[in-house]
N, C-alpha and C positions, 0 to 999 in steps of 0.2 A: 504494500500500500504506500502511496505517496505521502511525504511528510506534509502535514498541514501548515498553512501559511503562518498561523499564530505561533507555532513552535519556532519557526525561523525568526520571526520578528521578536518574540519574547527572548529567545536565546541571544540574539545579537544585542538587544537592549540590555540584557543582563551582563554581557561582556563589556559594553560601553560603560555601564554604571559601576562595574567592578573596577575598571580603570580609573574612573572618577573617584571612587572610594580610596584607591591607592594614593592618588594625588591629594585628596583631603586629609588622609592620615599623615602624609609628609608635611602638609601645611600646619597640621595640629602641633607639630614639634616646635614651630616658630611662633606660635600664638603668644606665649608670655613675652617674648622679645618685642613683638609688635606692640603690645600693651605698654611696655617700658618706653618705647620710642614715642608713642602717642602722648604719654604723660610728660615726657621731656619737652615735646612740641608745645603742649599747653603752657608749660612754665616759660618757655622762650617767647611764646605769643604774648603772654601777660607782661613780661618785662619789656618787650620790643615796643609795645603800643601804650606804655604807661602814661606818657605825656598826653596822647590823644584821649585816652580814657579819662584822665584827670580833667582835661579841658571840657569834655562832654559832661562830666559830673558837675563841674563848676557852672556850666550853662544851665543845667537842670536846676541847680540850687538857686541861681539868680532868677529864674522864671517862676520860682515858687514850688516847683516840683521837688520831691525828695531826691537827694543825690544818689547816684548809683554806687554801690560798693562792689565794683566790678572785680576787684582783686579777690574779694571773698567768693564771688560767684565762680571765678576761674578756679580757685582753690577747691571749691566744692565739686566742680566738674572733674578736675584733675584727680580728686580722691576716688571718683568712680572708675578710674583706670587702675587703681590698686587691686592686686589680686591676693587672695588668701594664700597662706603658706602651702596649703595642700594642692593648689591649682597647678603648679609646675609639674609635680610628680603625676598628677592626674592627666596632664596633656601627654606626657611620655607614655604612660600606660595606655591611654586612649589611642594614641598613634599605633602602638604595637598591636593592640586588640583590633583596631580598625584595619590594619594590614592583614591580619589573619581572617577577619570576616570577609574582606574583599577577595582574598585568595580563594576562600571557600565559595564565594559568590561566583567567581570566575570559573572554578572547577565545575560547579553545578550547572552553570550556563552552557559550558561545553558539553557536558553529559546530556543536557536537555536537547541540544542540537543533534546529538546522536540518536535521538528518538527511541530511547529505551525506557522502560518503566522505572528503573532505578534512578535515571536522570531526572524524571519527573518528580519523584519523591525527594531527591537531593535538592532540587530547585525550590521546592516548597519549604524545606528546612532552611535553606539559605535565606529565603525571604523572611522567615520567622526570626532567625538569628539576627539578621540585619535590622529588622524592625525593633527587636528588644534592645540591641546595642544602641541604636539611635535614640530610642525613647529614654534610656538611662542617661545617655550623654546630654540630652536636652534637660532632664531633671537636674543633673549636676551643674549644668550651665546656669540654670535659674538660681541654684543654691549659691553660686559664686558671687552673686550681686555685683557684677562688674559689667562695664560696657562690652568686654570681650565675650560675655555670655550671650549677647544678643545675636550675633551671627551664628553661634552654635545652636541656639534655639530655632532660628529660622532654617538652618540646614537640617536639623533633626526633623522638623515638621515636613520639609521638602522630601526627605528620604522616606518618611513614613507614608506619605502620599504615593511616592513612586512604588514602594513595596506593595502597598494596597492595590494599586493599579495593575501591577504585574501578577499579583495573586489572583485578582479577578479574571485576568486574561487566561491564566492557567486553569482556574476553577471552571470557567465557562467554555473553554475550548474542547473540541472533539478529541477524545483520547483513543479512538479506534486504531490509530497508527502505532500505538505503543504496545510493545511486546512485554508480556509478564516475565 
């Protein structure tokens, strides 16, 4: 029997998403450094524009409006770039686990393309493992209470939707071509 189109499309999408997962895991290693650079940038921005900020604040005070305490505002925003002590080890562990999940996803996608029943089962497991991993990563990102958590939460939601879509494709697809 000929391989159904959904198997080819789902298998190829699985391969593409596995490669994206590897790239995302590599990016995860650099996330704490990105946060440090952003925090330094906020401090530089505050110092660089101090005169302009003071001038604006004086103009507001002269017009009867309350002056801006911009330095305090920038310090509060810069504080949101602080990461908890556990965040750096989390990113390292998350990157390693993400690589393993992506490797499993890739293997399962290739097996699915082989159109055997074990490949179908492996692919469902890969979708489940990936969904659990990304859900946990999203929860930890929220717990970090930093700006760095925002893209992690967005990414986690994206991958949950992708996994759900692929699961629905597998669930609704015709499985007559699969051999037991």
